[in-house]
N, C-alpha and C positions, 0 to 999 in steps of 0.2 A: 459444436457445429454438426449438422446432420451429415450422414455419409451417403454417398451415391454409389451406383453400380457402374462398372465398366464392362462393356461387351468385348470379348476377345474374338477377333475375326480370323477366318481362314486367309492367310496372306497370299499375295501374288508375287511369287519368286521368279520374275521374268515377265516381260511384256506379253508374250504369247500364251502364258499359262492361264487356263480358265478354271481349273479345279484342282483340288488336292485331296489326298487320303490321309486320315489320321492313322498313324502307325501305332503309337502308344502314348499314354499319358504319364508324365513324371509325377504328377500330383493327383490327388483324389479330392472329391467334393468334401469340404470341411477343412482342408489343409490350409495353413497359412502359406503365403507365397510372397517373395520379395520382387521388387522391380528388377527386370532383366534376368531373373532366375529362370533356368530352363523349365518350360511348362509342358510342352508336348512335342512330339516328333511327327513330321509329315513327310509324305512321299508324293512327288509329282512325276510327270513323264520325262522330266529332265534330271532331277536330283532329289536326294533326301536331305532334310535339314531339321535341326532342333530350333524350336520357336520360343523365344523368351517371353516372360510375362510383361505386359505393357505397364503394369503398375503394381504397387504393394497392396496387400489386403488378404482376404479370405476367398478361396475358390468356392463359391456357393452353388454353382451348377455346371455340369458338363452336358452340353446339348448334343454333341456329336461323339459317338463312341468309336473306339479303336476298330479299324477295318472299314469305316464308312467313308464315302467319297462325296464331297460337297463342293459347290462353286466357290470361287474366291469371294471374299467379303461376307460369307455366311457366318452367322454367330455360332461359334463352337463351344463357348463357355462364358460364364459371368463371374466377375470378381467384385466383391463388395469391399469398400474401404476408402475409395477416393472421396475427398471432400466434395459435398454438393456445390455445384456452381463452378467447380474448377474447370479449367480448359481441358477438353478431351485430349487424351493421349493416344498416340498411334498404337493400334492393336497388333501391329506386325512390323517386322524389319523392313527397311527400305527395299523396294524391288530392285532386281539386278539392273544396274545402269547401262545405258547406251546400247550395248550389244543386244540384238534380238536373240530369242531362244534358239537352241540348236536345230529345232525342227521347223523354223520359220525363216523365210527369206529376209535378208537384211534390207531395210528400207533405203530409199534413195537419200533421204535426210533423216537423221536420227531424232525421233520424237521423244518427248518425255514419257515416263511411265504412264500407262493408262489402265483403267479398270474395265474389264468387259461388262457391258450392260446387258442384263437379262432381257430377252425379247418376249413379246407376247405371242402365245400360241393358242388361239381359240379353238375349242372343240365344238362340234355341231350342237347348237342349242345351249352352249355353256358360256360362262364368262371367260375371258381370256386368261390363260395360265402363263406364268413366267417361266422361261427355260433359259439356260445358259447358252452362250454361243457355241460351246463345244457340243452340247446335246443337240442343238439345232443342226449343226454341221453333220453330226453322226446320223441323225435322222434323214438328212438329205442324201447322204452317201448310200443309205440302205433303202431309200425310197419309202420312208415311213411317215405317215401323217401323225404328227405329235399329238394332235387332238384325239386320236384314236387309242392312245396309250394310257394305261392306268398308272398314275404317278404314285410312288411310294415315299417320295421325299417330303420335306417340311411343307405343310399346307397343300399336299397333293402335288407338289412339284415333280415333274418328270425328270429322272436322273439318267445318267449314262447306262446304268445297269438295267433300268426299265426298258430302254430302247433295245439293248442287246437281248434281253429276255423276250421282248416282243418279236424280234427278228427270229430268234431261235424257235419260238412257238410256230411262227409262220413256215418255218422250214422243216416242220415235223416234230418240234418239241425237243426237250432235253433228252439226254441219253437215258435208256431204261434204268430204273433203280436197281435192277438185277445186277448190273455191272458193278455197282458198289457193294453188292452182297456176295460176290464170288468168294469162295473159300480162300482164306489167306490174304485177301486183298487189304491193303492199307489205304485209307482215304485221307488226304490232307488238303487243306485249302491252298490255292495258289498264292504265292507271296504277292505283295503289292507291286513290286518291281516286275515280276513275271507277268502279271495281268496287264501292266502298262506296256511292256514289250510286245505282248500278244496283240493288243489293240493297235499299237503303232505299226506293226508289221502287216496286219490285215489291211489297215488303211492305205499303206504304201502300195500293196498289191492292187488295190482297187483304184488307186490314183494314177500310177505311172504305167505306161506301156513298156514293160520290162523286156529288154533284149540283152544278150550277153555275147561278148567276143573274147576269144582265148588266144593268148600269145605265149609261145615257148621262148624263154629268154636265157641266153648264155651268161652266167654270172662268174665265169672263170676269172675275168679281170678284177671284178669286185672281190672274189675270194682271195686273189693274190694280194691285193691292197690291204684287205682285212688282216691276213696272216702277217703281213709286214709291220702293221701298226697297232695291232690289237693289244699287245702287252704294254706298250708305251701309253696308250690311252687308258688302259686299266689302272696303271700306276698313278694316273691323274684323276682317277675316280669316274671315268667315263667308259661305258660299254659301247664298243663299236660293233653294232649288230647289222645284219643284212637289212632289217627293216629300216634302219636309218638311211642306208643307200637308196632303198626304194622310195622313201619319203622325199629325199632330195631330188631324185629324178622326176618324181611325180609333181612336186611343187614347181619345178622348172617348166615342165610340160604344160601345167595348168596356166602359167603366166603367158605361154605362147598360144594356148587354145582356150580363150576365155569362155566359150560356150559351155565347156565342161564344168566351169566354176560358177555358172549362172543358176538361175531358178525361174520358174514360171509364176506369174502372179496368181492370186487366188481364183480369179475368173478364167485363168488359162489362156488369156489373150495377149499378155504382154511378157516380155523377157526382162528379167532383172539381172543386169550384169554387175557382179560384185567387184568392188575396188580391190579388196584384199583376198589373198588365198589363205583361208583359215582351215587348216587341215585337221579333220577329226581322226583320232586313232582309237579304234575299237579295243576295249579292254575287257577280258572275260573275268567275271566275278563268280563266286560260288553259286549264286542264284540268278544269274542273268548276265547282261552285257551293258556297258555304259561307254559313251563316246566323248571323252574330254577333247578339247580343241587346242591346237597350237596355232596361235594367231600370227598372221603375216609370215607364214612358213616359207614363202618364196624369197623372203629377205634373209633367211637363216642359212648359214653354212652347214656342212655336215656335222661339225661338233655341236653347234647350237641345236640342231634337230635331235641329235643323240641325247643331249642333256634334257631337252624338253620331253622327249618320249619317255625317258626313264623317270622323270619327275611326275608327269601326269599319271603314268601307270602305277607308280608307287602310291600316290595319293588316292587314286581310285580304289585300289585294293584295301587301303586303310580307312576308307570312308571319309576322306578329308576334302573332297571336292566341294567347291562353292557353286552356286547357280551360274556364276559368270564363267566358270571353267568349262561348262558344257553348252555354252551359248554361242550362236553365231557361226557354226561350222558351215563351210561351203562345199566340202568334198570329204569323203570318208575312205580310209584304208582299213581293211580288216585282214587279220593275219592268222587264219586257221592253220597255216603251214607249220606254226610252232608246235602244234599238237600232232603233226604227221599227215594232215590232209594234203593230198596232191593238188586238188583244185576244188573250187566251189563256185556256186552261182548265187551270189549274195543279193539280198533285197535292198533297194535304194533307201537311204536314210532321208526321209522327207524333211523339208521340201527341196533337198538337193536333187540333182538330175543324174548323178553317176556315183559309183562306188567301185573301188579297186580291191580285189581279193588276191592275197599273196599265198601261193601254195608252198609246199615243203621244198626247201633247198636241198638238192641231192645230186650225187654223182651218177651220171647216166652215160651209156655208150652212144655216141653220135657219129654220123658220117661228116667229116670235116673238109673234104675236097672232092673234086670231080672224079678222081681215080678210085674213090670208095674207101679211103683211109678212115678207119674207125678209132676214135679216141674217147677216153673217159673225160667228160666235162662236167663242171658244176652248173646246174641248170635249175630253173623253176618255172612253173606256169603262173602267169598273171591273167586274171579274168576281170574284165570290165563289165559291170552291169550298168546300163544306161537307159534313160527315158526316151523312147522313140518318138514321143510327142514333140520333143525339141531337138534331139540329136539323131542325125542319120548315121548309118553304118560307116560311110566314108569318113565322117568327122571323128567318130569314135576310133576307127582304126588308125587314122592319122595321129591322133593323140597317143594311142598305144605304141605306135611306131616311134614316136619321140621318146617315150619312157624306155622302150627297149634299147634304142640307140644310146640314150644317156647312161644306161647301166652297162651295156656291152663295151662301151668305149669311155668308161668313167674317167674323168679328169683327175689324175693323180695329185695335181696341185690343190685339189679341194680337200684332200685327206690331211688336214692340219688341225691342231688343237687351238689355234688362235681364234 
C-alpha cells in the first residue's frame, strides 16, 4: 500500500489564540516518530505546551524553525508514513474547552472551539494577501495599512513581527547598532515569553484608559488571626498567607460590585457581565509572569483559596500549567509586596477592566485616635488599576472600600480549615 504524508499544524490551544511560536523541536528531519510522541514545544500568549505527533512515521520536513511565530493551522512539519487514503488524523490536541482564554472576555453562551480565519488584505495594485486576525488587529491598533507592509512569512504573508518592524521604522527605526557594540555589552534575544508579555502590556496600555487609586489598609486583625491559626494550618499542609486573606476579601467585593468583574466587547460598545468571579493570581517566573486562574473564587472559603493559590503557584513555577489553567480570568491580583515593594501601579490584564496590586505588609506607626495616640500597626497599600472607559472613580473607590472593610474587620469564623 502506498504511503501518504500528514501535515502537522500549529494547534489552537484556546479559542482566542491566533498564533503560536515554536520554542524547540524534539525531533529532527529524518527521525522516526511515534503517534502521540512529543514532537515540538510551542509558546502562546497564554501558556507553553508540548505538542504530540498526530501519527507514526518519519519526520520528512520541518517547515517552521524554532523561534518563528505563525498563525494557528499553519503547516509546521510533514510526517510520511500514514497509509494513503486513510482518514486524516488531527494534527494537534483538542483546543481548551469551554473557557475563553485569559485575555478574552467570557462569551454570554459558550461556543464550541473555532479556528480564526485569515482575512484578505489587498495592497494597492496587488492581489489580496491573507493575514491572521491577530495581525489585522495589531495593524489596526497601530494605524498601519497591511497592504503597505512587506511580508516575510510564507508566500509573503504579513506576520506580527512585520507589523512591529514597520511601526518601529516609522518611529525612527531600530536602536543604533552601536548600542549592541558597546564594550562589555552582552546581547541576548528576548525569550518567547518575554516578547509575548511585552506585546500584551503594550496592547493593554493602548486599549484601556488606565487610572489608579490607592488605599492604606490596616491588617492588624488579619495579622492576629493569622498568628493564631498559622501553625495549625501548616500542620494540615496549608499555608495561611496574607494574600489568601486579600483574595477572599476581593472575591467577596467583586460579587457585590459586578462592574469590576466585567469586560468591554471588542467594539467597545457593550458591557459583558461575567457570571463567575474567576480570580487570576500573578505568579513571577524566572523569565516573566504568568497568571493562572482560580475559578469561582467567590464560592471558595479562606482555606479553599489558600489551597488553590498554593497549587497554581507551584504548578506555574514547575511549568505544569495547562491552557485551561490560564483561561477565563475576570480579575487579577498581583503581589509585588512579597518582594518588598511598598506599592505599584499595575497594567490591566486584558480584556479585564481592573487589577489589584498588593504592597508589602509591614509594621508602621499610625495615629489611632483623635487625641493623637500613635501605635505600631500592621498595614499595607492596596492599589487598584481600573479602565476609566467603563469604571468611574466613585465605583472603583466603593469597591476598594469594600475590600478594605472586609480585611480590617475580617470575620474570624471564616478562618477554618473546613
